[in-house]
N, C-alpha and C positions, 0 to 999 in steps of 0.2 A: 504494500500500500504506500502510495506517495503522499507527501504533505506539501501544501503550498499556501503561502500567505496570500491574502486578497490582492495586494498590489502586484505580486509576482504572477498570480493567476491572470490578472487583467493584462499584464504586459506580454505574457506568453500563452494566451488562451488556446491558440491553434496547437501548440505543442502538447498541452495537457489534454486537449480533446482527442488528439491522435493516440495518446496513451490510453485513454478511456476506450477508444474504439478497438484497441488491441486487447481489451479485457481487464485493464487495471482499474483500481479505484483510487480516487484522489480525495484526500481530506482537506477542506478549506479552513484556514486559520484566520481569525480576526483578532488582532492584538494578542496573538499567542494562544487563543482559545479555539478549539474546534467548533465550527458553526454549521458546517454542511459537508456532505459527501457527494461526489460526482461518481456515479457508477454506470457501467454499461447497461443498456436496455436488455431485459430478459428476452431471449430468443429461443425458439424451439430446440436449436442445436447448441445448447450451452457447452456441451463437451468439446465441440470444435473450437469455440471461443477460448476455452480453458487451455486447450493445446496450443492455440495461437499465442496466448499470453505467456506460455512456458517456452515458446520458441520452437516447438516441435513441428508445426505446420505454419504455412503462410496463407492468409485469407486473400481472395482475389481482390484486385484493385479496380477492376471494371467488370461489367457483366459479360457473359459468354455471348459471342456473336449470334444473331438470330438463326443463321444458316448452319450453325455448328453441327447439329445432329443430322442434317440432311446432306452434308458434304460427302463426296465419294472418297473412299480410301484409295491411296495410290496402288497401282498394280505393277508387279514386276514380271518380266518375261521368264526369269529363272525361277525354278522351284525352291522352296525352303531347303529341302535336302541337298540340292546342288550347291546352294550358297554355303551351307554348313560344311559340306565336304571340301569345298574350295578353301574356306577359312581354316579348317583343320589341316589341310595339305601344307599350308605355310608353316605350321608348327613342327611337322614331322620332316626330318631331313637328315 
């Protein structure tokens, strides 16, 4: 949990909001006394937010493109087994 005085919070609000977005809680002090807490909004996937706060995963910075799930996968003229055999041939020698 992070702590910030009111004046520091005002001067660096964007910084503290990014921290909250990553899942951290900020306690606001007024003349040295805690007066408020800024916490992330509760979301259905709280576990993912917790992992992001721990640095295990990174949350997306922008939404997935609309056509993402409709995109065609690239196709190769070689088969997987041929590519694997070719790769392994480099190791044997």
